[in-house]
C-alpha positions as CSV (number, residue, x, y, z in Angstrom):
1,X,-294.1,101.7,-73.5
2,X,-296.8,104.0,-72.2
3,X,-295.6,103.3,-68.6
4,X,-292.0,104.2,-69.5
5,X,-293.1,107.5,-71.1
6,X,-295.2,108.3,-68.0
7,X,-292.3,107.5,-65.6
8,X,-289.8,109.7,-67.7
9,X,-292.4,112.5,-67.9
10,X,-292.9,112.3,-64.1
11,X,-289.2,112.2,-63.4
12,X,-288.5,115.3,-65.6
13,X,-291.4,117.2,-64.1
14,X,-290.2,116.3,-60.5
15,X,-286.6,117.5,-61.3
16,X,-287.9,120.8,-62.7
17,X,-290.2,121.3,-59.6
18,X,-287.3,120.5,-57.4
19,X,-285.0,123.1,-58.9
20,X,-287.8,125.7,-58.9
21,X,-288.4,125.1,-55.2
22,X,-284.7,125.3,-54.3
23,X,-284.0,128.5,-56.3
24,X,-287.2,130.1,-54.9
25,X,-286.2,129.2,-51.3
26,X,-282.7,130.5,-51.8
27,X,-284.1,133.8,-53.3
28,X,-286.4,134.2,-50.2
29,X,-283.7,133.4,-47.8
30,X,-281.2,135.9,-49.5
31,X,-283.8,138.6,-49.5
32,X,-284.5,138.2,-45.8
33,X,-280.8,137.9,-44.8
34,X,-279.9,140.9,-46.9
35,X,-282.5,143.1,-45.2
36,X,-281.4,142.0,-41.8
37,X,-277.7,142.7,-42.7
38,X,-278.4,146.2,-44.1
39,X,-280.5,147.1,-41.0
40,X,-277.7,146.0,-38.6
41,X,-274.8,147.6,-40.3
42,X,-275.6,151.1,-41.6
43,X,-273.0,152.5,-44.0
44,X,-270.8,155.3,-42.6
45,X,-270.8,158.6,-44.3
46,X,-273.6,160.4,-46.2
47,X,-275.5,160.0,-49.4
48,X,-275.1,162.9,-51.8
49,X,-277.0,163.7,-55.1
50,X,-274.8,163.6,-58.2
51,X,-276.6,164.2,-61.5
52,X,-279.8,162.7,-60.2
53,X,-278.1,159.6,-58.7
54,X,-277.1,159.0,-55.1
55,X,-273.5,158.4,-54.2
56,X,-272.2,157.4,-50.9
57,X,-269.4,159.6,-49.6
58,X,-267.2,159.1,-46.5
59,X,-264.6,161.8,-45.5
60,X,-261.8,161.7,-43.0
61,X,-259.1,164.0,-42.1
62,X,-258.5,167.6,-42.9
63,X,-255.7,169.2,-44.8
64,X,-254.6,171.2,-47.8
65,X,-254.4,168.2,-50.1
66,X,-257.2,165.7,-50.9
67,X,-256.8,162.0,-51.7
68,X,-259.8,160.3,-53.3
69,X,-260.5,156.5,-53.1
70,X,-262.9,155.0,-55.5
71,X,-264.3,151.5,-55.2
72,X,-264.1,149.1,-58.1
73,X,-263.1,145.6,-59.3
74,X,-265.6,143.9,-57.0
75,X,-264.4,145.6,-53.9
76,X,-265.6,148.5,-51.9
77,X,-263.8,151.4,-50.2
78,X,-264.7,150.2,-46.7
79,X,-261.4,148.2,-46.8
80,X,-259.5,151.5,-47.0
81,X,-261.0,153.0,-43.7
82,X,-258.4,153.4,-41.1
83,X,-255.4,153.1,-43.5
84,X,-255.5,156.6,-44.7
85,X,-253.3,158.0,-41.9
86,X,-250.5,155.8,-43.1
87,X,-250.5,157.7,-46.5
88,X,-250.2,161.2,-45.1
89,X,-251.7,162.5,-41.8
90,X,-252.0,166.0,-43.2
91,X,-254.3,165.2,-46.1
92,X,-258.1,164.9,-46.4
93,X,-259.4,161.5,-47.6
94,X,-262.6,161.0,-49.6
95,X,-264.1,157.5,-50.0
96,X,-266.7,157.0,-52.7
97,X,-269.1,154.2,-53.2
98,X,-272.1,154.0,-55.6
99,X,-275.2,153.7,-53.5
100,X,-277.0,151.4,-55.9
101,X,-274.8,148.6,-54.5
102,X,-274.9,148.1,-50.8
103,X,-271.6,148.7,-49.1
104,X,-272.2,145.8,-46.7
């Protein structure tokens, strides 16, 4: 009976250690990969200060009217780049993205 308890205890401890190692390794890999990706793909546009928070802004076109695109629902405004001219070539287009979430 003692041997069975020891085997079960060792098995459970081994499983816990396995998951801790896998999760820790995944976190380290993700951190390194994210830093490389951010360095290799800088976001277009500029960061502006709005009420003490940074906001990423990208502007294209010039015109009397302005169309504003806001990111949301798990997407970012980068998907809109290049499509603005289809809407109206005589308008100015602003793309906003919150800087606390990386655009790439």
